[in-house]
C-alpha positions as CSV (number, residue, x, y, z in Angstrom):
1,X,5.2,-4.5,-16.0
2,X,2.6,-6.1,-13.7
3,X,1.7,-9.5,-12.4
4,X,-1.4,-11.3,-13.7
5,X,-3.6,-13.7,-11.7
6,X,-6.5,-15.9,-12.9
7,X,-9.8,-15.2,-11.2
8,X,-11.9,-17.7,-13.0
9,X,-14.2,-17.9,-16.1
10,X,-11.5,-16.8,-18.4
11,X,-10.9,-13.5,-16.5
12,X,-7.7,-12.3,-14.9
13,X,-6.5,-9.3,-12.9
14,X,-3.3,-7.4,-13.4
15,X,-2.0,-5.5,-10.4
16,X,1.1,-3.9,-9.0
17,X,2.4,-1.3,-6.5
18,X,5.2,1.2,-7.1
19,X,6.7,4.1,-5.2
20,X,7.4,7.8,-6.0
21,X,9.1,8.7,-2.8
22,X,12.0,11.0,-3.7
23,X,10.0,13.1,-6.3
24,X,7.2,13.6,-3.7
25,X,9.8,14.9,-1.1
26,X,10.9,17.6,-3.5
27,X,7.6,18.4,-5.3
28,X,4.8,16.7,-3.5
29,X,1.9,17.4,-5.9
30,X,3.6,16.4,-9.1
31,X,5.6,13.6,-7.4
32,X,2.5,11.9,-6.2
33,X,0.4,12.7,-9.3
34,X,3.0,11.1,-11.7
35,X,3.3,8.1,-9.4
36,X,-0.4,7.5,-10.0
37,X,0.1,7.9,-13.8
38,X,3.0,5.6,-13.9
39,X,1.3,2.7,-12.1
40,X,-1.8,3.1,-14.3
41,X,0.3,2.7,-17.4
42,X,1.9,-0.4,-16.0
43,X,-1.6,-1.9,-15.8
44,X,-3.0,-1.1,-19.2
45,X,0.4,-2.1,-20.8
46,X,-0.6,-5.6,-19.8
47,X,-3.9,-5.3,-21.8
48,X,-6.0,-4.8,-18.7
49,X,-8.4,-2.0,-18.1
50,X,-7.5,-0.2,-14.9
51,X,-10.4,-0.4,-12.4
52,X,-9.2,1.2,-9.1
53,X,-6.2,2.4,-7.2
54,X,-5.1,2.2,-3.5
55,X,-2.2,3.9,-1.8
56,X,0.1,3.5,1.2
57,X,1.6,6.8,2.5
58,X,4.1,7.9,5.2
59,X,4.7,11.4,6.5
60,X,6.3,13.1,9.5
61,X,3.9,14.1,12.4
62,X,1.3,16.7,11.5
63,X,0.0,17.2,15.0
64,X,1.9,18.4,18.1
65,X,2.5,15.9,20.8
66,X,4.2,16.6,24.2
67,X,6.0,13.3,23.8
68,X,7.4,14.3,20.4
69,X,10.5,16.4,19.6
70,X,9.1,17.6,16.3
71,X,9.4,21.4,16.1
72,X,6.5,23.6,15.1
73,X,8.2,24.6,11.9
74,X,8.7,21.0,11.0
75,X,5.1,20.2,11.6
76,X,4.2,22.9,9.0
77,X,6.6,21.2,6.5
78,X,5.1,17.8,7.2
79,X,1.6,19.2,6.6
80,X,2.7,20.8,3.4
81,X,4.0,17.5,2.1
82,X,0.9,15.6,3.3
83,X,-1.6,18.0,1.7
84,X,0.5,18.2,-1.5
85,X,0.7,14.5,-1.9
86,X,-2.9,13.9,-1.3
87,X,-3.9,16.7,-3.7
88,X,-1.6,15.2,-6.4
89,X,-3.1,11.7,-6.0
90,X,-6.6,13.1,-6.1
91,X,-6.0,15.3,-9.1
92,X,-4.5,12.6,-11.3
93,X,-6.9,9.8,-10.3
94,X,-10.0,12.0,-10.5
95,X,-9.1,13.5,-13.9
96,X,-8.2,10.1,-15.5
97,X,-11.4,8.6,-14.1
98,X,-10.1,5.8,-12.0
99,X,-11.3,5.6,-8.4
100,X,-9.0,5.6,-5.4
101,X,-11.0,3.4,-3.0
102,X,-8.7,2.7,-0.1
103,X,-5.2,2.7,1.5
104,X,-3.4,3.5,4.7
105,X,-1.4,6.4,6.1
106,X,1.2,6.4,8.9
107,X,2.8,9.4,10.6
108,X,6.2,9.2,12.3
109,X,9.3,11.3,12.9
110,X,11.4,9.0,10.8
111,X,9.6,10.1,7.7
112,X,10.3,13.8,8.2
113,X,11.8,15.1,4.9
114,X,11.4,11.7,3.3
115,X,7.7,10.8,2.8
116,X,6.8,7.4,1.3
117,X,4.3,7.4,-1.5
118,X,3.3,3.9,-2.7
119,X,0.5,3.6,-5.2
120,X,-1.4,0.4,-6.2
121,X,-3.5,-0.1,-9.3
122,X,-5.5,-3.1,-10.4
123,X,-7.0,-3.9,-13.8
124,X,-9.1,-6.6,-15.4
125,X,-8.6,-8.5,-18.6
126,X,-9.6,-11.7,-20.5
127,X,-6.8,-14.3,-20.7
128,X,-6.5,-13.8,-24.4
129,X,-6.0,-10.1,-24.0
130,X,-2.7,-10.4,-22.2
131,X,0.0,-8.2,-23.7
132,X,3.7,-8.5,-23.2
133,X,6.6,-6.0,-23.3
134,X,8.8,-7.8,-25.8
135,X,10.3,-6.6,-29.1
136,X,9.5,-9.7,-31.1
137,X,9.5,-10.1,-34.9
138,X,12.7,-8.9,-36.8
139,X,11.7,-6.0,-39.0
140,X,8.6,-5.1,-37.0
141,X,8.2,-1.3,-36.7
142,X,8.8,0.5,-33.4
143,X,6.4,3.3,-32.6
144,X,6.7,6.1,-30.1
145,X,3.2,7.1,-28.9
146,X,2.0,9.7,-26.4
147,X,3.2,13.1,-25.1
148,X,6.2,14.8,-26.5
149,X,9.6,14.4,-24.8
150,X,10.8,17.3,-22.7
151,X,13.5,17.9,-20.1
152,X,11.2,17.2,-17.1
153,X,12.1,14.1,-15.1
154,X,15.6,14.0,-16.6
155,X,17.6,11.3,-14.9
156,X,14.8,10.8,-12.4
157,X,15.8,7.2,-11.8
158,X,19.3,8.3,-10.8
159,X,17.9,10.9,-8.5
160,X,15.8,8.3,-6.8
161,X,18.9,6.1,-6.3
162,X,20.7,8.4,-3.8
163,X,20.0,9.8,-0.4
164,X,18.1,13.0,0.0
165,X,20.3,15.9,1.1
166,X,20.0,19.6,1.8
167,X,20.8,20.1,-1.9
168,X,18.1,17.8,-3.2
169,X,15.7,20.6,-3.8
170,X,18.0,21.6,-6.7
171,X,16.9,18.3,-8.3
172,X,13.4,19.6,-8.9
173,X,13.9,19.2,-12.7
174,X,14.2,15.5,-12.1
175,X,10.6,15.4,-11.0
176,X,8.2,14.6,-13.8
177,X,5.1,16.7,-14.7
178,X,1.9,14.7,-15.5
179,X,-1.1,15.4,-17.6
180,X,-4.0,13.0,-16.6
181,X,-6.1,14.1,-19.6
182,X,-3.4,12.9,-22.0
183,X,-3.1,9.7,-20.0
184,X,-6.8,9.1,-20.4
185,X,-6.5,9.4,-24.2
186,X,-3.4,7.3,-24.2
187,X,-5.1,4.6,-22.2
188,X,-8.2,4.4,-24.4
189,X,-6.0,4.4,-27.6
190,X,-3.8,1.6,-26.3
191,X,-6.7,-0.6,-25.2
192,X,-8.4,-0.1,-28.6
193,X,-5.2,-0.9,-30.4
194,X,-4.7,-4.1,-28.3
195,X,-8.2,-5.2,-29.2
196,X,-6.9,-5.6,-32.8
197,X,-4.2,-8.2,-33.7
198,X,-1.6,-5.7,-34.6
199,X,0.7,-5.4,-31.5
200,X,3.8,-7.6,-31.1
201,X,4.9,-5.8,-27.9
202,X,4.1,-2.8,-25.7
203,X,6.0,-1.1,-23.0
204,X,5.5,2.1,-21.0
205,X,8.3,4.6,-20.7
206,X,8.9,4.8,-17.0
207,X,12.3,5.0,-15.2
208,X,15.1,6.0,-17.7
209,X,12.5,6.7,-20.4
210,X,13.4,5.6,-23.9
211,X,16.6,3.9,-22.7
212,X,14.8,1.4,-20.4
213,X,11.8,0.8,-22.6
214,X,13.9,-0.1,-25.7
215,X,16.6,-2.2,-24.0
216,X,14.0,-4.1,-21.8
217,X,11.7,-5.0,-24.7
218,X,14.7,-6.2,-26.9
219,X,16.2,-8.2,-24.0
220,X,13.0,-10.0,-23.2
221,X,12.6,-11.1,-26.8
222,X,16.3,-11.9,-27.3
223,X,16.3,-9.5,-30.2
224,X,17.9,-6.1,-31.0
225,X,16.3,-2.7,-31.5
226,X,17.3,0.3,-33.5
227,X,15.8,3.8,-33.1
228,X,16.4,7.3,-34.5
229,X,16.2,10.1,-31.9
230,X,15.6,12.6,-34.7
231,X,12.1,11.2,-35.2
232,X,11.1,11.4,-31.5
233,X,8.5,14.1,-30.9
234,X,10.1,16.8,-28.7
235,X,8.6,19.5,-26.6
236,X,11.7,21.6,-26.3
237,X,14.3,22.6,-28.9
238,X,18.0,21.7,-28.8
239,X,17.7,18.5,-26.8
240,X,20.8,16.3,-26.8
241,X,20.7,12.5,-27.3
242,X,21.5,12.1,-23.6
243,X,18.5,14.2,-22.6
244,X,16.1,12.5,-25.1
245,X,17.2,9.0,-23.9
246,X,17.0,9.7,-20.2
247,X,14.0,12.1,-20.1
248,X,11.1,10.7,-18.0
249,X,8.4,12.9,-19.5
250,X,5.0,11.3,-18.7
251,X,2.2,9.7,-20.7
252,X,4.5,7.9,-23.3
253,X,4.5,4.3,-24.6
254,X,6.7,2.2,-26.9
255,X,4.8,0.0,-29.3
256,X,6.2,-2.8,-31.5
257,X,3.6,-3.3,-34.2
258,X,3.3,-6.2,-36.6
259,X,4.8,-5.4,-40.0
260,X,2.2,-4.3,-42.5
261,X,-0.2,-3.0,-39.8
262,X,1.4,0.5,-39.5
263,X,-1.7,2.2,-41.0
264,X,-4.0,0.6,-38.4
265,X,-1.7,1.9,-35.6
266,X,-1.7,5.4,-37.0
267,X,-5.4,5.5,-37.6
268,X,-6.3,4.5,-34.0
269,X,-3.9,7.0,-32.4
270,X,-5.1,9.8,-34.8
271,X,-8.7,9.0,-33.8
272,X,-7.7,9.6,-30.1
273,X,-5.6,12.7,-31.0
274,X,-2.5,11.0,-29.6
275,X,0.9,11.6,-31.2
276,X,2.2,8.5,-32.9
277,X,5.6,8.3,-34.8
278,X,7.5,5.4,-36.2
279,X,11.0,5.7,-34.8
280,X,12.8,2.4,-35.5
281,X,12.8,-1.3,-36.2
282,X,13.3,-4.6,-34.4
283,X,16.8,-6.0,-35.3
284,X,18.2,-9.5,-35.0
285,X,21.7,-8.7,-33.7
286,X,20.8,-8.3,-30.0
287,X,22.0,-4.7,-29.9
288,X,20.3,-1.6,-28.7
289,X,21.4,0.9,-31.3
290,X,20.5,4.6,-31.1
291,X,21.0,6.9,-34.0
292,X,20.5,10.7,-34.2
293,X,19.9,11.8,-37.8
294,X,21.6,8.6,-39.0
295,X,24.7,9.0,-36.8
296,X,25.1,6.4,-34.1
297,X,24.8,8.0,-30.6
298,X,24.8,4.7,-28.5
299,X,25.3,1.0,-29.2
300,X,25.3,-1.7,-26.5
301,X,24.0,-5.3,-26.2
302,X,20.4,-5.0,-24.9
303,X,20.8,-7.9,-22.5
304,X,24.0,-6.3,-21.0
305,X,22.0,-3.2,-20.1
306,X,18.7,-4.8,-19.0
307,X,19.6,-8.2,-17.5
308,X,23.3,-8.7,-16.9
309,X,24.1,-6.2,-14.2
310,X,26.4,-7.7,-11.6
311,X,24.8,-9.4,-8.6
312,X,26.3,-7.9,-5.5
313,X,26.9,-9.8,-2.2
314,X,26.2,-7.0,0.3
315,X,27.4,-7.1,3.9
316,X,24.5,-7.5,6.4
317,X,24.9,-6.5,10.0
318,X,22.1,-7.0,12.6
319,X,21.0,-3.7,13.9
320,X,22.2,-3.6,17.5
321,X,19.2,-1.6,18.8
322,X,16.6,-3.2,16.5
323,X,14.7,-4.4,19.6
324,X,14.9,-2.1,22.6
325,X,14.0,-4.6,25.3
326,X,13.9,-2.1,28.2
327,X,11.9,-2.7,31.4
328,X,8.4,-1.1,30.8
329,X,6.8,-2.2,34.0
330,X,7.4,1.3,35.6
331,X,5.8,3.5,32.9
332,X,4.3,6.8,34.0
333,X,0.7,6.3,35.0
334,X,-1.7,7.5,32.3
335,X,-5.5,7.5,32.7
336,X,-6.9,4.9,30.4
337,X,-9.9,7.1,29.7
338,X,-7.6,9.8,28.3
339,X,-5.3,7.2,26.6
340,X,-8.1,6.0,24.3
341,X,-9.0,9.5,23.3
342,X,-5.3,10.3,22.6
343,X,-5.1,7.2,20.4
344,X,-8.2,8.1,18.4
345,X,-6.8,11.6,17.9
346,X,-3.5,10.1,16.6
347,X,-3.5,10.8,12.9
348,X,-2.2,7.2,12.2
349,X,-5.4,5.8,13.8
350,X,-7.8,8.7,13.2
351,X,-10.3,8.7,10.4
352,X,-8.8,9.5,7.0
353,X,-12.0,11.1,5.7
354,X,-10.2,14.4,5.0
355,X,-8.1,12.4,2.6
356,X,-10.6,10.2,0.8
357,X,-13.2,12.9,0.5
358,X,-10.8,14.4,-2.1
359,X,-10.7,11.1,-4.1
360,X,-13.6,10.3,-6.4
361,X,-14.0,6.8,-5.0
362,X,-17.3,6.1,-6.8
363,X,-16.4,6.8,-10.4
364,X,-16.9,3.7,-12.6
365,X,-19.8,2.9,-10.2
366,X,-18.2,-0.4,-9.0
367,X,-17.3,0.6,-5.4
368,X,-19.3,-1.6,-3.0
369,X,-17.4,-0.7,0.2
370,X,-16.1,2.8,0.4
371,X,-12.9,3.9,2.1
372,X,-12.9,3.4,5.9
373,X,-13.5,-0.3,6.4
374,X,-11.0,-3.1,6.6
375,X,-10.6,-3.5,2.8
376,X,-11.9,-1.9,-0.3
377,X,-14.5,-3.9,-2.2
378,X,-15.2,-3.4,-5.9
379,X,-17.7,-5.0,-8.4
380,X,-16.4,-5.6,-11.9
381,X,-19.8,-5.8,-13.6
382,X,-18.7,-7.0,-17.0
383,X,-16.8,-9.9,-15.4
384,X,-19.3,-10.5,-12.7
385,X,-16.5,-10.6,-10.1
386,X,-16.3,-9.0,-6.7
387,X,-12.7,-8.1,-5.7
388,X,-11.4,-6.9,-2.3
389,X,-8.0,-5.2,-1.9
390,X,-5.9,-3.7,0.8
391,X,-2.5,-2.2,1.5
392,X,-0.8,-2.9,4.9
393,X,2.4,-2.5,6.8
394,X,3.2,-1.4,10.4
395,X,6.5,0.4,9.9
396,X,7.3,0.4,13.6
397,X,7.1,-3.4,13.8
398,X,9.5,-3.5,10.8
399,X,11.9,-1.1,12.6
400,X,11.9,-3.2,15.7
401,X,12.0,-6.6,14.0
402,X,12.0,-6.5,10.2
403,X,11.4,-10.2,9.7
404,X,8.4,-10.3,12.1
405,X,7.2,-7.0,10.6
406,X,7.2,-8.5,7.1
407,X,5.3,-11.5,8.3
408,X,2.7,-9.4,10.2
409,X,2.2,-7.1,7.1
410,X,1.1,-10.2,5.1
411,X,-1.0,-11.6,7.9
412,X,-2.8,-8.3,8.5
413,X,-3.5,-7.8,4.8
414,X,-5.0,-11.3,4.7
415,X,-6.9,-10.6,7.9
416,X,-8.4,-7.4,6.4
417,X,-9.6,-9.3,3.4
418,X,-11.0,-12.0,5.6
419,X,-12.9,-9.5,7.6
420,X,-14.4,-8.2,4.4
421,X,-15.6,-11.6,3.3
422,X,-12.8,-12.3,0.8
423,X,-10.4,-15.2,0.2
424,X,-6.8,-13.9,-0.3
425,X,-5.5,-14.5,-3.8
426,X,-2.1,-12.9,-4.4
427,X,0.3,-10.2,-3.3
428,X,2.4,-7.3,-4.7
429,X,4.9,-5.6,-2.4
430,X,6.7,-2.3,-2.1
431,X,9.9,-2.4,0.0
432,X,11.0,1.0,1.3
433,X,14.4,1.0,2.9
434,X,17.5,3.0,3.4
435,X,20.9,2.9,1.7
436,X,21.7,-0.8,1.0
437,X,25.5,0.0,1.2
438,X,25.0,0.4,4.9
439,X,25.2,-3.1,6.4
440,X,22.4,-2.5,9.0
441,X,20.0,-1.3,6.2
442,X,20.8,-4.3,4.1
443,X,20.2,-6.6,7.0
444,X,16.7,-5.0,7.5
445,X,15.9,-5.5,3.8
446,X,17.1,-9.1,3.9
447,X,15.1,-9.9,7.0
448,X,11.9,-8.3,5.8
449,X,12.1,-10.2,2.5
450,X,12.5,-13.5,4.4
451,X,9.5,-12.7,6.6
452,X,7.3,-11.8,3.7
453,X,8.3,-15.0,1.8
454,X,7.6,-17.2,4.8
455,X,4.2,-15.6,5.3
456,X,3.2,-15.8,1.6
457,X,4.2,-19.4,1.5
458,X,2.0,-20.1,4.5
459,X,-1.0,-18.3,3.0
460,X,-0.4,-19.7,-0.5
461,X,-0.4,-16.2,-1.9
462,X,2.0,-15.7,-4.8
463,X,4.0,-12.5,-5.0
464,X,3.3,-11.4,-8.5
465,X,5.7,-8.5,-8.6
466,X,6.3,-5.2,-6.9
467,X,8.9,-2.5,-6.3
468,X,12.0,-1.8,-4.2
469,X,12.7,1.8,-3.2
470,X,16.1,2.3,-1.6
471,X,18.1,5.3,-0.3
472,X,15.1,6.5,1.7
473,X,17.3,8.7,3.9
474,X,17.6,12.4,4.7
475,X,20.0,14.4,6.8
476,X,17.6,13.6,9.7
477,X,18.3,9.8,9.3
478,X,16.8,6.7,7.7
479,X,13.1,6.0,7.5
480,X,11.6,3.2,9.5
481,X,11.8,0.2,7.1
482,X,8.4,-0.2,5.4
483,X,7.5,-3.5,3.7
484,X,4.2,-2.5,2.2
485,X,1.9,-5.4,1.1
486,X,-0.8,-5.0,-1.4
487,X,-3.1,-8.0,-1.4
488,X,-6.1,-8.9,-3.5
489,X,-8.9,-11.2,-2.6
490,X,-12.1,-12.6,-4.2
491,X,-15.6,-12.6,-2.7
492,X,-17.8,-15.3,-4.1
493,X,-21.2,-13.7,-3.4
494,X,-22.4,-10.2,-2.7
495,X,-24.1,-11.3,0.5
496,X,-20.7,-12.3,1.9
497,X,-19.5,-8.7,1.8
498,X,-18.8,-7.7,5.4
499,X,-17.9,-4.3,6.9
500,X,-16.4,-3.4,10.3
501,X,-19.3,-1.5,11.8
502,X,-21.8,-2.8,14.3
503,X,-25.3,-3.1,12.7
504,X,-28.0,-3.5,15.3
505,X,-28.7,-3.0,19.0
506,X,-28.7,-6.3,20.8
507,X,-26.2,-8.0,18.6
508,X,-23.6,-10.1,20.4
509,X,-19.9,-9.1,20.2
510,X,-17.3,-12.0,20.0
511,X,-13.5,-11.9,19.9
512,X,-11.6,-14.7,18.3
513,X,-8.0,-15.1,19.2
514,X,-6.1,-14.4,22.5
515,X,-7.0,-11.5,24.7
516,X,-3.3,-10.6,25.1
517,X,-0.2,-12.2,23.7
518,X,2.5,-13.0,26.1
519,X,5.3,-13.4,23.6
520,X,6.9,-10.9,21.3
521,X,9.1,-11.0,18.3
522,X,12.7,-11.5,18.9
523,X,12.1,-13.2,22.3
524,X,13.9,-16.6,22.6
525,X,14.4,-16.6,18.8
526,X,16.7,-19.7,19.2
527,X,14.0,-22.1,20.4
528,X,11.4,-23.9,18.3
529,X,8.3,-22.6,20.0
530,X,5.8,-20.7,18.0
531,X,4.0,-17.6,19.3
532,X,0.9,-19.6,19.9
533,X,2.8,-22.3,21.8
534,X,4.1,-19.6,24.1
535,X,0.7,-18.3,24.9
536,X,0.8,-20.1,28.2
537,X,4.0,-18.3,29.4
538,X,3.9,-15.6,31.9
539,X,2.8,-12.2,30.6
540,X,4.8,-9.0,31.1
541,X,3.7,-5.4,30.3
542,X,6.7,-4.9,28.1
543,X,6.1,-7.9,25.9
544,X,2.4,-7.3,25.5
545,X,2.7,-3.6,24.7
546,X,5.9,-3.7,22.7
547,X,5.8,-1.8,19.5
548,X,2.3,-0.5,20.2
549,X,0.7,2.8,19.3
550,X,-0.1,3.1,23.0
551,X,3.6,3.3,23.8
552,X,4.3,5.6,20.9
553,X,1.5,8.1,21.4
554,X,1.0,8.1,25.2
555,X,4.7,7.6,26.3
556,X,6.7,8.7,23.2
557,X,8.4,5.3,23.1
558,X,9.3,3.2,20.0
559,X,10.5,0.2,22.0
560,X,10.0,-3.3,23.1
561,X,9.8,-6.4,20.9
562,X,6.7,-6.1,18.7
563,X,4.1,-8.9,18.8
564,X,4.8,-12.0,16.9
565,X,2.5,-13.9,14.6
566,X,2.0,-17.7,14.5
567,X,1.1,-18.1,10.8
568,X,-0.6,-21.5,11.2
569,X,-2.7,-20.1,14.1
570,X,-3.5,-17.0,12.1
571,X,-4.7,-19.0,9.1
572,X,-6.8,-21.2,11.4
573,X,-8.5,-18.1,12.8
574,X,-9.1,-16.5,9.4
575,X,-10.5,-19.7,7.9
576,X,-13.0,-19.9,10.8
577,X,-14.2,-16.3,10.4
578,X,-14.6,-16.8,6.6
579,X,-16.6,-19.9,7.2
580,X,-18.9,-18.0,9.6
581,X,-19.3,-15.3,7.0
582,X,-20.3,-17.8,4.3
583,X,-22.8,-19.2,6.7
584,X,-24.4,-15.8,6.9
585,X,-24.2,-15.3,10.7
586,X,-21.6,-12.5,10.8
587,X,-23.0,-9.0,10.7
588,X,-19.7,-7.1,11.2
589,X,-16.0,-8.0,11.4
590,X,-12.9,-5.9,12.2
591,X,-9.3,-6.9,12.7
592,X,-7.5,-5.9,15.9
593,X,-4.4,-4.0,15.1
594,X,-3.0,-0.5,15.9
595,X,-4.3,0.7,19.3
596,X,-5.5,-2.8,20.4
597,X,-8.9,-4.0,21.4
598,X,-10.1,-0.6,22.8
599,X,-9.5,1.1,19.4
600,X,-11.0,-1.7,17.4
601,X,-14.2,-1.7,19.5
602,X,-14.4,2.1,19.2
603,X,-14.0,1.9,15.4
604,X,-16.8,-0.7,15.2
605,X,-19.1,1.8,17.0
606,X,-18.6,4.5,14.3
607,X,-21.1,3.3,11.7
608,X,-21.3,6.0,8.9
609,X,-25.1,6.3,9.4
610,X,-25.4,5.8,13.2
611,X,-23.2,5.7,16.3
612,X,-23.5,2.6,18.4
613,X,-22.7,2.0,22.1
614,X,-21.5,-1.3,23.6
615,X,-21.4,-3.1,26.9
616,X,-18.2,-5.1,27.2
617,X,-17.1,-7.3,30.1
618,X,-13.6,-8.7,29.7
619,X,-12.9,-11.9,31.6
620,X,-9.2,-11.0,31.8
621,X,-7.9,-12.9,34.8
622,X,-4.8,-11.1,36.1
623,X,-4.2,-9.1,32.9
624,X,-3.8,-5.4,33.7
625,X,-6.4,-3.1,32.2
626,X,-3.9,-1.1,30.2
627,X,-2.4,-4.2,28.7
628,X,-5.7,-5.7,27.9
629,X,-7.1,-2.5,26.3
630,X,-4.1,-1.4,24.2
631,X,-1.8,-4.4,23.4
632,X,-1.6,-5.3,19.8
633,X,-1.4,-9.1,19.9
634,X,-1.9,-10.7,16.5
635,X,-4.5,-13.1,15.0
636,X,-7.5,-11.4,16.6
637,X,-10.8,-10.4,15.0
638,X,-13.8,-8.7,16.6
639,X,-17.1,-9.6,15.0
640,X,-20.8,-9.3,15.8
641,X,-23.7,-11.8,15.3
642,X,-27.4,-11.6,15.9
643,X,-28.6,-13.2,19.2
644,X,-30.5,-15.8,17.1
645,X,-27.2,-17.0,15.6
646,X,-25.1,-17.0,18.8
647,X,-25.3,-20.7,19.6
648,X,-24.7,-21.7,16.0
649,X,-21.6,-19.4,16.0
650,X,-20.3,-20.9,19.3
651,X,-20.8,-24.4,18.1
652,X,-18.8,-23.7,14.9
653,X,-16.0,-22.1,16.8
654,X,-15.8,-25.0,19.3
655,X,-15.9,-27.6,16.5
656,X,-12.9,-25.8,14.9
657,X,-11.1,-25.4,18.3
658,X,-10.9,-21.7,17.9
659,X,-10.3,-19.7,21.1
660,X,-13.0,-17.1,21.5
661,X,-14.6,-14.9,24.1
662,X,-18.1,-13.5,24.2
663,X,-17.3,-9.8,25.0
664,X,-20.8,-8.2,25.3
665,X,-23.6,-6.6,23.4
666,X,-24.3,-3.7,21.1
667,X,-26.5,-0.9,22.6
668,X,-26.6,2.4,24.3
669,X,-24.6,5.5,23.6
670,X,-21.4,4.7,25.5
671,X,-18.4,2.5,25.1
672,X,-18.6,0.8,28.5
673,X,-15.8,-1.6,29.3
674,X,-15.5,-3.6,32.5
675,X,-12.1,-5.2,33.3
676,X,-12.3,-7.1,36.5
677,X,-13.3,-4.5,39.2
678,X,-12.4,-1.5,36.9
679,X,-15.0,0.1,34.7
680,X,-14.5,2.6,31.9
681,X,-17.2,4.8,30.3
682,X,-16.6,6.8,27.1
683,X,-19.4,8.7,25.4
684,X,-19.3,7.4,21.8
685,X,-20.1,10.8,20.4
686,X,-17.0,12.3,22.1
687,X,-14.8,9.4,20.8
688,X,-16.2,9.9,17.3
689,X,-15.5,13.6,17.3
690,X,-11.9,12.9,18.3
691,X,-11.5,10.3,15.6
692,X,-13.4,11.9,12.8
693,X,-12.0,15.4,13.0
694,X,-8.3,15.0,14.1
695,X,-6.7,15.3,10.7
696,X,-9.1,17.9,9.5
697,X,-8.4,20.1,12.5
698,X,-4.6,19.7,12.1
699,X,-4.6,20.6,8.4
700,X,-7.2,23.3,8.5
701,X,-5.3,25.2,11.1
702,X,-2.6,25.8,8.4
703,X,-5.2,26.5,5.7
704,X,-6.9,29.1,7.8
705,X,-3.6,30.8,8.5
706,X,-3.0,31.0,4.7
707,X,-6.5,32.1,4.0
708,X,-7.3,29.0,1.9
709,X,-10.9,27.7,2.0
710,X,-11.2,24.3,3.7
711,X,-13.1,21.3,2.1
């Protein structure tokens, strides 16, 4: 159900990420809400208490752009899906009492009609509390606990395994309906039950409902299982065995109790007012046998259904236009002053405060770093552990080069944890791709997996589990492949917690890593040079800006090889920054990603309590200002130190042979950047207004038209 990782002192974390894409496209509120409910159940099924959630979301554009072909009517649809999904996530998480403390959101035309809703949850447990989903012990009773079975979510897994079409709205009955208050009762009842030695196995009822939970638990144990559908609590009369078996009604669990402990099980669930019915027994014949009033409705070997599906060898065909390597040296001239403001207004880059204000991100009182910084940070008081977590993926990179996109997703997730003071521990992933029967789509999936695997081996971060969501296509086309990475890290001491915002006037700003990469993914793939080795090669505008938000937002282009990441170099940079943080010299740290250095510097100025200005002088050589400001070269971190620690910082970087540049100082009320003979001045208050209010203004224009009060 979820991977489990040791965090020391007898404690462990269980975490996982799953998708609810198709349901959210048809019914955004319930689709997203039940996605949250499902991932929470996966965590407490392992015996862990859920502590927090994150999410990774994708939608079509919600703001008009002269470079985009999105129609006004489609913008309204995209906003409806966006607001519905956010409301559903907020509703379920807030009501069940688990904070949503971070995440990421991208907006792009490829997600019109097919949003991606990936939800992450993490829980904490003692090693000895680990529970498993196996139907062990012949003769042990099988209990159905939780909400009654209805016709909602019927065949939802089958619905999610085909492309969205114009007729998909008729599949609304396949979308589950959640009740977070029932989930809360179920959670507490199950955790109390697991604290007694009465459970042989436990499994949530997710995709395919009773069918999947029974055959999976029997297959894992090498046993059989027999249930009687007549005993299953039902919400609706006249349900057929087919409907009962394939219903995906929410808030339901299957529990295999130890024989003789039935009364303990019933007493605990009666205490929590949760339905609890014995519906069957564990058998020794390896069969999944389903009866209905004694008459056999289905009988099949459990392993055949759960584990022995055929392994297909799919055709893979490289996408011909995966990398559009057109000449970008003659792009239309755009004023860099306006370009930065356009980027900060881009909803992908802009503040997500309109979103996270709807989430109760402080419930359970463990949130140490609230949404908005590089990673979420959470204190688990009873374990005395500080955890950091993030979700990351640049879908455009994956579209242009899925292997490099997968590597970068892992590297950026680790970089975000490093900037927060954490040591990366482990990964869960959520792979969102199109129809795998199409060779180009399968090639993208294969390449992305290879890239993720290579990066995780380099970082030493095991992939503990995850989710694969396929058939993410609509009549408008296939989504940009999205290899979402959820990564968890551990912070040793509270004083090591670092946020992205500048702290004091007079602090010195330092960049580690290259100013601008000269090599992109897909370039000269046949040779053995790494991206770092190629730093000395001649720079071109196309390579440096390939796959960037600058090209997408300011020129309407999704082209050019994306940047590449040298994993050994990346790890070297991150190790150095973590060492500086442990030495106590780093006041702020922020990774350089979408929008490049200019956006990263601007975001560092937007402290929640005070706006800071900066004076920056790039020693850029012959690099063009546009390239320097907006390229998205990898392995770069902007951090600040007090002037009293500057020489110590420089010495440590030099000792480790880390490339760095002293960029300037914190102070004033403007973002002032000098590039050679060019100077750029942006009032920080204007930049902040663009960044902070972009999404709110887009959404509230629709709310005002409908007469709905804004937040």
